[in-house]
N, CA, C and O atoms as a printed pandas DataFrame, in Angstrom:
     atom_number atom_name residue_name chain_id  residue_number  x_coord  y_coord  z_coord
0              1         N          MET        A               1    7.949   45.961    3.431
1              2        CA          MET        A               1    6.701   45.222    3.467
2              3         C          MET        A               1    6.596   44.285    2.262
3              4         O          MET        A               1    6.157   43.141    2.380
4              5         N          ARG        A               2    7.007   44.795    1.111
5              6        CA          ARG        A               2    6.944   43.995   -0.101
6              7         C          ARG        A               2    7.896   42.809   -0.009
7              8         O          ARG        A               2    7.565   41.714   -0.463
8              9         N          LYS        A               3    9.071   43.014    0.571
9             10        CA          LYS        A               3   10.035   41.922    0.736
10            11         C          LYS        A               3    9.478   40.845    1.661
11            12         O          LYS        A               3    9.696   39.654    1.436
12            13         N          LEU        A               4    8.767   41.259    2.692
13            14        CA          LEU        A               4    8.158   40.317    3.622
14            15         C          LEU        A               4    7.103   39.470    2.900
15            16         O          LEU        A               4    7.017   38.264    3.131
16            17         N          ALA        A               5    6.321   40.079    2.048
17            18        CA          ALA        A               5    5.297   39.344    1.289
18            19         C          ALA        A               5    5.961   38.316    0.370
19            20         O          ALA        A               5    5.482   37.187    0.258
20            21         N          TYR        A               6    7.051   38.694   -0.284
21            22        CA          TYR        A               6    7.768   37.756   -1.148
22            23         C          TYR        A               6    8.354   36.601   -0.337
23            24         O          TYR        A               6    8.320   35.448   -0.767
24            25         N          LEU        A               7    8.886   36.923    0.828
25            26        CA          LEU        A               7    9.459   35.894    1.685
26            27         C          LEU        A               7    8.383   34.896    2.146
27            28         O          LEU        A               7    8.612   33.687    2.143
28            29         N          ILE        A               8    7.238   35.401    2.533
29            30        CA          ILE        A               8    6.139   34.523    2.949
30            31         C          ILE        A               8    5.678   33.660    1.789
31            32         O          ILE        A               8    5.447   32.464    1.967
32            33         N          ALA        A               9    5.538   34.244    0.597
33            34        CA          ALA        A               9    5.125   33.476   -0.582
34            35         C          ALA        A               9    6.150   32.400   -0.912
35            36         O          ALA        A               9    5.778   31.284   -1.276
36            37         N          LEU        A              10    7.418   32.714   -0.790
37            38        CA          LEU        A              10    8.475   31.741   -1.046
38            39         C          LEU        A              10    8.411   30.591   -0.051
39            40         O          LEU        A              10    8.510   29.427   -0.439
40            41         N          LEU        A              11    8.247   30.912    1.231
41            42        CA          LEU        A              11    8.160   29.868    2.247
42            43         C          LEU        A              11    6.940   28.981    2.041
43            44         O          LEU        A              11    7.030   27.764    2.205
44            45         N          LEU        A              12    5.813   29.563    1.688
45            46        CA          LEU        A              12    4.616   28.768    1.416
46            47         C          LEU        A              12    4.830   27.873    0.200
47            48         O          LEU        A              12    4.389   26.724    0.190
48            49         N          GLY        A              13    5.493   28.385   -0.806
49            50        CA          GLY        A              13    5.782   27.597   -2.000
50            51         C          GLY        A              13    6.713   26.436   -1.713
51            52         O          GLY        A              13    6.586   25.372   -2.319
52            53         N          LEU        A              14    7.645   26.628   -0.797
53            54        CA          LEU        A              14    8.577   25.554   -0.457
54            55         C          LEU        A              14    7.922   24.470    0.373
55            56         O          LEU        A              14    8.338   23.313    0.304
56            57         N          THR        A              15    6.914   24.806    1.151
57            58        CA          THR        A              15    6.250   23.794    1.979
58            59         C          THR        A              15    5.150   23.054    1.223
59            60         O          THR        A              15    4.761   21.966    1.647
60            61         N          ALA        A              16    4.646   23.587    0.146
61            62        CA          ALA        A              16    3.569   22.929   -0.607
62            63         C          ALA        A              16    3.974   21.556   -1.137
63            64         O          ALA        A              16    3.183   20.621   -1.015
64            65         N          PRO        A              17    5.170   21.384   -1.723
65            66        CA          PRO        A              17    5.520   20.046   -2.194
66            67         C          PRO        A              17    5.561   19.009   -1.070
67            68         O          PRO        A              17    5.229   17.848   -1.307
68            69         N          ALA        A              18    5.948   19.386    0.116
69            70        CA          ALA        A              18    5.978   18.432    1.226
70            71         C          ALA        A              18    4.572   17.942    1.542
71            72         O          ALA        A              18    4.377   16.765    1.845
72            73         N          THR        A              19    3.610   18.822    1.475
73            74        CA          THR        A              19    2.225   18.443    1.721
74            75         C          THR        A              19    1.727   17.509    0.624
75            76         O          THR        A              19    1.025   16.541    0.917
76            77         N          ALA        A              20    2.073   17.776   -0.622
77            78        CA          ALA        A              20    1.609   16.958   -1.738
78            79         C          ALA        A              20    2.155   15.537   -1.671
79            80         O          ALA        A              20    1.521   14.613   -2.181
80            81         N          TRP        A              21    3.304   15.345   -1.058
81            82        CA          TRP        A              21    3.912   14.025   -0.969
82            83         C          TRP        A              21    3.486   13.262    0.277
83            84         O          TRP        A              21    3.976   12.157    0.506
84            85         N          ALA        A              22    2.601   13.809    1.080
85            86        CA          ALA        A              22    2.234   13.189    2.355
86            87         C          ALA        A              22    1.165   12.121    2.175
87            88         O          ALA        A              22    0.117   12.181    2.819
88            89         N          HIS        A              23    1.411   11.155    1.317
89            90        CA          HIS        A              23    0.511   10.041    1.086
90            91         C          HIS        A              23    1.323    8.760    1.186
91            92         O          HIS        A              23    2.515    8.743    0.879
92            93         N          ALA        A              24    0.677    7.701    1.612
93            94        CA          ALA        A              24    1.368    6.419    1.697
94            95         C          ALA        A              24    1.443    5.798    0.301
95            96         O          ALA        A              24    0.418    5.519   -0.320
96            97         N          HIS        A              25    2.646    5.590   -0.174
97            98        CA          HIS        A              25    2.872    4.957   -1.471
98            99         C          HIS        A              25    3.452    3.577   -1.238
99           100         O          HIS        A              25    4.237    3.371   -0.312
100          101         N          LEU        A              26    3.063    2.636   -2.080
101          102        CA          LEU        A              26    3.610    1.295   -1.986
102          103         C          LEU        A              26    5.087    1.341   -2.381
103          104         O          LEU        A              26    5.432    1.780   -3.478
104          105         N          VAL        A              27    5.948    0.884   -1.481
105          106        CA          VAL        A              27    7.389    0.883   -1.706
106          107         C          VAL        A              27    7.838   -0.476   -2.233
107          108         O          VAL        A              27    8.648   -0.554   -3.158
108          109         N          SER        A              28    7.302   -1.558   -1.634
109          110        CA          SER        A              28    7.667   -2.904   -2.065
110          111         C          SER        A              28    6.611   -3.891   -1.599
111          112         O          SER        A              28    5.757   -3.574   -0.772
112          113         N          SER        A              29    6.691   -5.096   -2.150
113          114        CA          SER        A              29    5.767   -6.147   -1.731
114          115         C          SER        A              29    6.439   -7.506   -1.880
115          116         O          SER        A              29    7.372   -7.684   -2.663
116          117         N          LEU        A              30    5.932   -8.459   -1.101
117          118        CA          LEU        A              30    6.337   -9.868   -1.212
118          119         C          LEU        A              30    5.060  -10.684   -1.315
119          120         O          LEU        A              30    4.310  -10.721   -0.340
120          121         N          PRO        A              31    4.764  -11.333   -2.419
121          122        CA          PRO        A              31    5.500  -11.388   -3.670
122          123         C          PRO        A              31    5.651   -9.992   -4.288
123          124         O          PRO        A              31    4.843   -9.091   -4.063
124          125         N          ALA        A              32    6.710   -9.858   -5.068
125          126        CA          ALA        A              32    7.039   -8.577   -5.687
126          127         C          ALA        A              32    6.024   -8.210   -6.765
127          128         O          ALA        A              32    5.428   -9.080   -7.400
128          129         N          VAL        A              33    5.843   -6.926   -6.956
129          130        CA          VAL        A              33    4.984   -6.416   -8.026
130          131         C          VAL        A              33    5.485   -6.985   -9.357
131          132         O          VAL        A              33    6.639   -6.780   -9.732
132          133         N          GLY        A              34    4.612   -7.694  -10.059
133          134        CA          GLY        A              34    4.976   -8.284  -11.344
134          135         C          GLY        A              34    5.881   -9.494  -11.233
135          136         O          GLY        A              34    6.318  -10.032  -12.250
136          137         N          GLY        A              35    6.172   -9.935  -10.013
137          138        CA          GLY        A              35    7.118  -11.028   -9.786
138          139         C          GLY        A              35    6.465  -12.395   -9.753
139          140         O          GLY        A              35    5.255  -12.542   -9.926
140          141         N          THR        A              36    7.312  -13.391   -9.525
141          142        CA          THR        A              36    6.878  -14.781   -9.412
142          143         C          THR        A              36    7.334  -15.318   -8.067
143          144         O          THR        A              36    8.457  -15.066   -7.630
144          145         N          ALA        A              37    6.443  -16.066   -7.414
145          146        CA          ALA        A              37    6.747  -16.582   -6.076
146          147         C          ALA        A              37    6.225  -18.006   -5.934
147          148         O          ALA        A              37    5.448  -18.483   -6.762
148          149         N          SER        A              38    6.658  -18.665   -4.890
149          150        CA          SER        A              38    6.157  -19.996   -4.529
150          151         C          SER        A              38    4.801  -19.837   -3.849
151          152         O          SER        A              38    4.469  -18.746   -3.387
152          153         N          PRO        A              39    4.010  -20.915   -3.780
153          154        CA          PRO        A              39    2.710  -20.835   -3.104
154          155         C          PRO        A              39    2.854  -20.261   -1.696
155          156         O          PRO        A              39    3.766  -20.617   -0.950
156          157         N          THR        A              40    1.938  -19.373   -1.357
157          158        CA          THR        A              40    1.972  -18.703   -0.053
158          159         C          THR        A              40    0.567  -18.284    0.349
159          160         O          THR        A              40   -0.305  -18.109   -0.503
160          161         N          ASP        A              41    0.355  -18.127    1.628
161          162        CA          ASP        A              41   -0.915  -17.573    2.102
162          163         C          ASP        A              41   -0.686  -16.208    2.755
163          164         O          ASP        A              41   -1.598  -15.642    3.358
164          165         N          THR        A              42    0.536  -15.685    2.631
165          166        CA          THR        A              42    0.885  -14.413    3.252
166          167         C          THR        A              42    1.514  -13.464    2.232
167          168         O          THR        A              42    2.401  -13.848    1.470
168          169         N          ILE        A              43    1.044  -12.241    2.235
169          170        CA          ILE        A              43    1.574  -11.190    1.362
170          171         C          ILE        A              43    1.950  -10.022    2.258
171          172         O          ILE        A              43    1.209   -9.673    3.178
172          173         N          ARG        A              44    3.104   -9.416    1.990
173          174        CA          ARG        A              44    3.572   -8.270    2.777
174          175         C          ARG        A              44    3.659   -7.047    1.871
175          176         O          ARG        A              44    4.267   -7.092    0.801
176          177         N          LEU        A              45    3.049   -5.966    2.309
177          178        CA          LEU        A              45    3.062   -4.702    1.568
178          179         C          LEU        A              45    3.765   -3.651    2.414
179          180         O          LEU        A              45    3.362   -3.398    3.550
180          181         N          THR        A              46    4.800   -3.045    1.879
181          182        CA          THR        A              46    5.553   -2.022    2.605
182          183         C          THR        A              46    5.251   -0.660    1.992
183          184         O          THR        A              46    5.392   -0.463    0.785
184          185         N          PHE        A              47    4.835    0.272    2.836
185          186        CA          PHE        A              47    4.458    1.609    2.380
186          187         C          PHE        A              47    5.471    2.653    2.844
187          188         O          PHE        A              47    6.328    2.385    3.687
188          189         N          SER        A              48    5.349    3.837    2.278
189          190        CA          SER        A              48    6.293    4.920    2.569
190          191         C          SER        A              48    6.049    5.589    3.909
191          192         O          SER        A              48    6.897    6.340    4.391
192          193         N          GLU        A              49    4.912    5.328    4.509
193          194        CA          GLU        A              49    4.626    5.880    5.842
194          195         C          GLU        A              49    3.662    4.969    6.580
195          196         O          GLU        A              49    3.109    4.037    5.997
196          197         N          GLY        A              50    3.463    5.236    7.850
197          198        CA          GLY        A              50    2.617    4.403    8.689
198          199         C          GLY        A              50    1.178    4.325    8.185
199          200         O          GLY        A              50    0.668    5.260    7.566
200          201         N          ILE        A              51    0.539    3.194    8.462
201          202        CA          ILE        A              51   -0.805    2.908    7.972
202          203         C          ILE        A              51   -1.787    2.784    9.148
203          204         O          ILE        A              51   -1.446    2.232   10.194
204          205         N          GLU        A              52   -2.998    3.300    8.962
205          206        CA          GLU        A              52   -4.114    3.112    9.898
206          207         C          GLU        A              52   -4.859    1.869    9.417
207          208         O          GLU        A              52   -5.678    1.956    8.502
208          209         N          ILE        A              53   -4.589    0.739   10.011
209          210        CA          ILE        A              53   -5.078   -0.542    9.512
210          211         C          ILE        A              53   -6.603   -0.653    9.540
211          212         O          ILE        A              53   -7.183   -1.277    8.652
212          213         N          LYS        A              54   -7.262   -0.065   10.535
213          214        CA          LYS        A              54   -8.716   -0.234   10.630
214          215         C          LYS        A              54   -9.473    0.469    9.503
215          216         O          LYS        A              54  -10.659    0.206    9.301
216          217         N          PHE        A              55   -8.808    1.354    8.770
217          218        CA          PHE        A              55   -9.433    2.041    7.642
218          219         C          PHE        A              55   -8.881    1.556    6.305
219          220         O          PHE        A              55   -9.109    2.190    5.274
220          221         N          SER        A              56   -8.169    0.454    6.314
221          222        CA          SER        A              56   -7.499   -0.048    5.122
222          223         C          SER        A              56   -8.079   -1.386    4.681
223          224         O          SER        A              56   -8.726   -2.077    5.467
224          225         N          LYS        A              57   -7.845   -1.750    3.417
225          226        CA          LYS        A              57   -8.455   -2.944    2.853
226          227         C          LYS        A              57   -7.558   -3.503    1.741
227          228         O          LYS        A              57   -6.929   -2.749    0.999
228          229         N          VAL        A              58   -7.510   -4.836    1.641
229          230        CA          VAL        A              58   -6.757   -5.502    0.579
230          231         C          VAL        A              58   -7.623   -6.622    0.021
231          232         O          VAL        A              58   -8.240   -7.371    0.780
232          233         N          GLU        A              59   -7.672   -6.738   -1.309
233          234        CA          GLU        A              59   -8.388   -7.819   -1.978
234          235         C          GLU        A              59   -7.428   -8.534   -2.913
235          236         O          GLU        A              59   -6.618   -7.901   -3.590
236          237         N          VAL        A              60   -7.524   -9.858   -2.946
237          238        CA          VAL        A              60   -6.708  -10.658   -3.857
238          239         C          VAL        A              60   -7.659  -11.480   -4.720
239          240         O          VAL        A              60   -8.536  -12.177   -4.209
240          241         N          LYS        A              61   -7.473  -11.387   -6.035
241          242        CA          LYS        A              61   -8.311  -12.128   -6.978
242          243         C          LYS        A              61   -7.431  -12.821   -8.002
243          244         O          LYS        A              61   -6.317  -12.385   -8.291
244          245         N          MET        A              62   -7.956  -13.913   -8.545
245          246        CA          MET        A              62   -7.273  -14.560   -9.665
246          247         C          MET        A              62   -7.417  -13.646  -10.873
247          248         O          MET        A              62   -8.256  -12.746  -10.895
248          249         N          ASP        A              63   -6.591  -13.891  -11.866
249          250        CA          ASP        A              63   -6.608  -13.077  -13.072
250          251         C          ASP        A              63   -7.995  -13.073  -13.724
251          252         O          ASP        A              63   -8.366  -12.096  -14.376
252          253         N          ASP        A              64   -8.768  -14.159  -13.554
253          254        CA          ASP        A              64  -10.113  -14.240  -14.145
254          255         C          ASP        A              64  -11.170  -13.550  -13.289
255          256         O          ASP        A              64  -12.344  -13.544  -13.659
256          257         N          GLY        A              65  -10.778  -12.961  -12.141
257          258        CA          GLY        A              65  -11.702  -12.226  -11.296
258          259         C          GLY        A              65  -12.206  -12.982  -10.078
259          260         O          GLY        A              65  -12.883  -12.402   -9.229
260          261         N          MET        A              66  -11.880  -14.288   -9.978
261          262        CA          MET        A              66  -12.341  -15.064   -8.827
262          263         C          MET        A              66  -11.682  -14.562   -7.542
263          264         O          MET        A              66  -10.457  -14.510   -7.439
264          265         N          ASP        A              67  -12.518  -14.192   -6.564
265          266        CA          ASP        A              67  -12.029  -13.672   -5.288
266          267         C          ASP        A              67  -11.402  -14.800   -4.479
267          268         O          ASP        A              67  -11.956  -15.897   -4.407
268          269         N          MET        A              68  -10.256  -14.537   -3.876
269          270        CA          MET        A              68   -9.541  -15.553   -3.109
270          271         C          MET        A              68   -9.987  -15.606   -1.643
271          272         O          MET        A              68   -9.302  -16.187   -0.802
272          273         N          GLY        A              69  -11.109  -15.011   -1.353
273          274        CA          GLY        A              69  -11.647  -15.095    0.002
274          275         C          GLY        A              69  -11.280  -13.893    0.837
275          276         O          GLY        A              69  -10.483  -13.053    0.419
276          277         N          PRO        A              70  -11.856  -13.811    2.008
277          278        CA          PRO        A              70  -11.589  -12.656    2.863
278          279         C          PRO        A              70  -10.143  -12.665    3.374
279          280         O          PRO        A              70   -9.708  -13.601    4.045
280          281         N          ALA        A              71   -9.439  -11.635    3.047
281          282        CA          ALA        A              71   -8.057  -11.496    3.506
282          283         C          ALA        A              71   -8.049  -10.784    4.857
283          284         O          ALA        A              71   -8.708   -9.760    5.034
284          285         N          LYS        A              72   -7.305  -11.331    5.795
285          286        CA          LYS        A              72   -7.093  -10.659    7.077
286          287         C          LYS        A              72   -5.886   -9.749    6.910
287          288         O          LYS        A              72   -4.859  -10.162    6.371
288          289         N          ILE        A              73   -6.013   -8.517    7.370
289          290        CA          ILE        A              73   -4.866   -7.616    7.292
290          291         C          ILE        A              73   -4.509   -7.137    8.693
291          292         O          ILE        A              73   -5.370   -6.918    9.544
292          293         N          ALA        A              74   -3.217   -6.985    8.894
293          294        CA          ALA        A              74   -2.699   -6.512   10.175
294          295         C          ALA        A              74   -1.393   -5.780    9.926
295          296         O          ALA        A              74   -0.739   -5.983    8.903
296          297         N          LEU        A              75   -1.024   -4.939   10.856
297          298        CA          LEU        A              75    0.283   -4.288   10.768
298          299         C          LEU        A              75    1.349   -5.206   11.338
299          300         O          LEU        A              75    1.101   -5.937   12.297
300          301         N          ASP        A              76    2.517   -5.168   10.756
301          302        CA          ASP        A              76    3.657   -5.858   11.331
302          303         C          ASP        A              76    3.913   -5.212   12.692
303          304         O          ASP        A              76    4.050   -3.991   12.758
304          305         N          PRO        A              77    3.982   -5.976   13.771
305          306        CA          PRO        A              77    4.177   -5.378   15.103
306          307         C          PRO        A              77    5.455   -4.551   15.218
307          308         O          PRO        A              77    5.548   -3.672   16.076
308          309         N          ALA        A              78    6.430   -4.823   14.370
309          310        CA          ALA        A              78    7.699   -4.102   14.447
310          311         C          ALA        A              78    7.748   -2.877   13.538
311          312         O          ALA        A              78    8.677   -2.076   13.636
312          313         N          ASP        A              79    6.739   -2.715   12.634
313          314        CA          ASP        A              79    6.813   -1.621   11.663
314          315         C          ASP        A              79    5.414   -1.276   11.167
315          316         O          ASP        A              79    4.788   -2.080   10.477
316          317         N          ASP        A              80    4.915   -0.083   11.513
317          318        CA          ASP        A              80    3.558    0.297   11.101
318          319         C          ASP        A              80    3.463    0.693    9.631
319          320         O          ASP        A              80    2.400    1.110    9.172
320          321         N          LYS        A              81    4.565    0.566    8.885
321          322        CA          LYS        A              81    4.556    0.794    7.434
322          323         C          LYS        A              81    4.315   -0.501    6.666
323          324         O          LYS        A              81    4.133   -0.478    5.449
324          325         N          VAL        A              82    4.313   -1.629    7.373
325          326        CA          VAL        A              82    4.189   -2.940    6.722
326          327         C          VAL        A              82    2.831   -3.554    7.042
327          328         O          VAL        A              82    2.488   -3.779    8.203
328          329         N          VAL        A              83    2.062   -3.821    5.976
329          330        CA          VAL        A              83    0.766   -4.482    6.103
330          331         C          VAL        A              83    0.963   -5.959    5.769
331          332         O          VAL        A              83    1.494   -6.298    4.711
332          333         N          VAL        A              84    0.537   -6.824    6.670
333          334        CA          VAL        A              84    0.636   -8.272    6.470
334          335         C          VAL        A              84   -0.756   -8.776    6.102
335          336         O          VAL        A              84   -1.707   -8.616    6.867
336          337         N          VAL        A              85   -0.862   -9.384    4.928
337          338        CA          VAL        A              85   -2.125   -9.906    4.411
338          339         C          VAL        A              85   -2.088  -11.423    4.557
339          340         O          VAL        A              85   -1.175  -12.074    4.049
340          341         N          THR        A              86   -3.079  -11.987    5.250
341          342        CA          THR        A              86   -3.155  -13.434    5.413
342          343         C          THR        A              86   -4.425  -13.923    4.730
343          344         O          THR        A              86   -5.526  -13.461    5.030
344          345         N          LEU        A              87   -4.254  -14.863    3.808
345          346        CA          LEU        A              87   -5.369  -15.426    3.049
346          347         C          LEU        A              87   -5.860  -16.711    3.705
347          348         O          LEU        A              87   -5.113  -17.332    4.461
348          349         N          PRO        A              88   -7.098  -17.125    3.435
349          350        CA          PRO        A              88   -7.644  -18.327    4.060
350          351         C          PRO        A              88   -6.883  -19.603    3.720
351          352         O          PRO        A              88   -6.892  -20.559    4.495
352          353         N          GLN        A              89   -6.220  -19.620    2.556
353          354        CA          GLN        A              89   -5.447  -20.794    2.142
354          355         C          GLN        A              89   -4.328  -20.343    1.217
355          356         O          GLN        A              89   -4.413  -19.258    0.642
356          357         N          PRO        A              90   -3.279  -21.151    1.057
357          358        CA          PRO        A              90   -2.192  -20.781    0.149
358          359         C          PRO        A              90   -2.702  -20.634   -1.284
359          360         O          PRO        A              90   -3.606  -21.353   -1.710
360          361         N          LEU        A              91   -2.121  -19.709   -2.007
361          362        CA          LEU        A              91   -2.486  -19.491   -3.399
362          363         C          LEU        A              91   -1.890  -20.590   -4.272
363          364         O          LEU        A              91   -0.716  -20.932   -4.135
364          365         N          ASP        A              92   -2.701  -21.139   -5.166
365          366        CA          ASP        A              92   -2.235  -22.134   -6.127
366          367         C          ASP        A              92   -1.544  -21.431   -7.289
367          368         O          ASP        A              92   -1.579  -20.205   -7.396
368          369         N          ALA        A              93   -0.918  -22.218   -8.155
369          370        CA          ALA        A              93   -0.250  -21.667   -9.327
370          371         C          ALA        A              93   -1.241  -20.851  -10.157
371          372         O          ALA        A              93   -2.374  -21.275  -10.383
372          373         N          GLY        A              94   -0.806  -19.694  -10.600
373          374        CA          GLY        A              94   -1.648  -18.827  -11.424
374          375         C          GLY        A              94   -1.231  -17.382  -11.303
375          376         O          GLY        A              94   -0.277  -17.040  -10.605
376          377         N          VAL        A              95   -1.975  -16.539  -12.003
377          378        CA          VAL        A              95   -1.728  -15.097  -11.973
378          379         C          VAL        A              95   -2.790  -14.462  -11.084
379          380         O          VAL        A              95   -3.976  -14.772  -11.194
380          381         N          TYR        A              96   -2.347  -13.569  -10.202
381          382        CA          TYR        A              96   -3.238  -12.927   -9.236
382          383         C          TYR        A              96   -3.141  -11.414   -9.356
383          384         O          TYR        A              96   -2.112  -10.858   -9.740
384          385         N          LYS        A              97   -4.249  -10.771   -9.015
385          386        CA          LYS        A              97   -4.295   -9.316   -8.953
386          387         C          LYS        A              97   -4.606   -8.912   -7.518
387          388         O          LYS        A              97   -5.524   -9.450   -6.898
388          389         N          LEU        A              98   -3.851   -7.981   -7.005
389          390        CA          LEU        A              98   -4.046   -7.486   -5.647
390          391         C          LEU        A              98   -4.435   -6.019   -5.726
391          392         O          LEU        A              98   -3.779   -5.227   -6.403
392          393         N          HIS        A              99   -5.505   -5.666   -5.033
393          394        CA          HIS        A              99   -5.936   -4.271   -4.941
394          395         C          HIS        A              99   -5.808   -3.849   -3.480
395          396         O          HIS        A              99   -6.331   -4.516   -2.588
396          397         N          TRP        A             100   -5.112   -2.743   -3.241
397          398        CA          TRP        A             100   -4.970   -2.231   -1.887
398          399         C          TRP        A             100   -5.559   -0.830   -1.800
399          400         O          TRP        A             100   -5.522   -0.051   -2.753
400          401         N          GLN        A             101   -6.098   -0.543   -0.639
401          402        CA          GLN        A             101   -6.627    0.772   -0.322
402          403         C          GLN        A             101   -6.250    1.024    1.129
403          404         O          GLN        A             101   -6.710    0.318    2.026
404          405         N          VAL        A             102   -5.414    2.027    1.359
405          406        CA          VAL        A             102   -4.936    2.286    2.716
406          407         C          VAL        A             102   -5.154    3.750    3.101
407          408         O          VAL        A             102   -5.257    4.639    2.255
408          409         N          VAL        A             103   -5.218    3.954    4.403
409          410        CA          VAL        A             103   -5.238    5.297    4.968
410          411         C          VAL        A             103   -3.969    5.423    5.794
411          412         O          VAL        A             103   -3.699    4.606    6.674
412          413         N          SER        A             104   -3.199    6.455    5.498
413          414        CA          SER        A             104   -1.951    6.650    6.230
414          415         C          SER        A             104   -2.218    7.323    7.569
415          416         O          SER        A             104   -3.316    7.819    7.817
416          417         N          VAL        A             105   -1.211    7.335    8.422
417          418        CA          VAL        A             105   -1.372    7.922    9.755
418          419         C          VAL        A             105   -1.704    9.408    9.693
419          420         O          VAL        A             105   -2.210    9.968   10.665
420          421         N          ASP        A             106   -1.426   10.052    8.562
421          422        CA          ASP        A             106   -1.804   11.459    8.419
422          423         C          ASP        A             106   -3.180   11.612    7.753
423          424         O          ASP        A             106   -3.540   12.703    7.309
424          425         N          THR        A             107   -3.936   10.523    7.687
425          426        CA          THR        A             107   -5.326   10.433    7.211
426          427         C          THR        A             107   -5.513   10.537    5.702
427          428         O          THR        A             107   -6.647   10.680    5.243
428          429         N          HIS        A             108   -4.457   10.472    4.925
429          430        CA          HIS        A             108   -4.616   10.478    3.466
430          431         C          HIS        A             108   -4.899    9.067    2.957
431          432         O          HIS        A             108   -4.262    8.103    3.383
432          433         N          ARG        A             109   -5.861    8.956    2.044
433          434        CA          ARG        A             109   -6.229    7.669    1.453
434          435         C          ARG        A             109   -5.537    7.525    0.102
435          436         O          ARG        A             109   -5.558    8.441   -0.721
436          437         N          THR        A             110   -4.920    6.355   -0.116
437          438        CA          THR        A             110   -4.345    6.035   -1.414
438          439         C          THR        A             110   -4.738    4.608   -1.765
439          440         O          THR        A             110   -5.120    3.822   -0.898
440          441         N          GLN        A             111   -4.638    4.290   -3.038
441          442        CA          GLN        A             111   -4.963    2.949   -3.471
442          443         C          GLN        A             111   -4.164    2.599   -4.715
443          444         O          GLN        A             111   -3.606    3.468   -5.385
444          445         N          GLY        A             112   -4.123    1.327   -5.001
445          446        CA          GLY        A             112   -3.429    0.880   -6.185
446          447         C          GLY        A             112   -3.634   -0.618   -6.364
447          448         O          GLY        A             112   -4.269   -1.269   -5.534
448          449         N          ASP        A             113   -3.103   -1.150   -7.434
449          450        CA          ASP        A             113   -3.178   -2.573   -7.655
450          451         C          ASP        A             113   -1.984   -3.037   -8.470
451          452         O          ASP        A             113   -1.320   -2.247   -9.141
452          453         N          PHE        A             114   -1.730   -4.329   -8.397
453          454        CA          PHE        A             114   -0.644   -4.927   -9.152
454          455         C          PHE        A             114   -0.915   -6.404   -9.307
455          456         O          PHE        A             114   -1.770   -6.971   -8.626
456          457         N          SER        A             115   -0.181   -7.017  -10.205
457          458        CA          SER        A             115   -0.302   -8.461  -10.447
458          459         C          SER        A             115    0.984   -9.158  -10.034
459          460         O          SER        A             115    2.055   -8.553   -9.993
460          461         N          PHE        A             116    0.852  -10.450   -9.728
461          462        CA          PHE        A             116    2.010  -11.300   -9.464
462          463         C          PHE        A             116    1.611  -12.709   -9.839
463          464         O          PHE        A             116    0.429  -13.009  -10.013
464          465         N          THR        A             117    2.610  -13.574   -9.964
465          466        CA          THR        A             117    2.388  -14.949  -10.393
466          467         C          THR        A             117    2.861  -15.916   -9.307
467          468         O          THR        A             117    3.912  -15.718   -8.698
468          469         N          ILE        A             118    2.073  -16.957   -9.079
469          470        CA          ILE        A             118    2.478  -18.049   -8.193
470          471         C          ILE        A             118    2.832  -19.214   -9.107
471          472         O          ILE        A             118    2.039  -19.602   -9.966
472          473         N          LYS        A             119    4.041  -19.778   -8.917
473          474        CA          LYS        A             119    4.476  -20.885   -9.799
474          475         C          LYS        A             119    4.114  -22.231   -9.238
475          476         O          LYS        A             119    4.407  -23.256   -9.853
């Protein structure tokens, strides 16, 4: 009986880390995190797992805090891990801050932000 209890505790301990990692993390972006890019009105965010787009949000602001307008977000039709952000107009030269908040297909909410430069 005692061995069975240890075995169950071991199995529960081995599955706990898998649960802790079940959040969508930003894997890459275009423009790249901290990178420099040409003027664009489209930003692509790739996450570690599928995203529920209707519960997700992305904001793009200039370094001084000026909002770049309402961003439209959609999933890439070929990959539910890729969020495509379309801005009302191409970004001019400057430093921008992007804040993302997403809900993954397993209902976990994550968020983060990063900067990039348009040359």
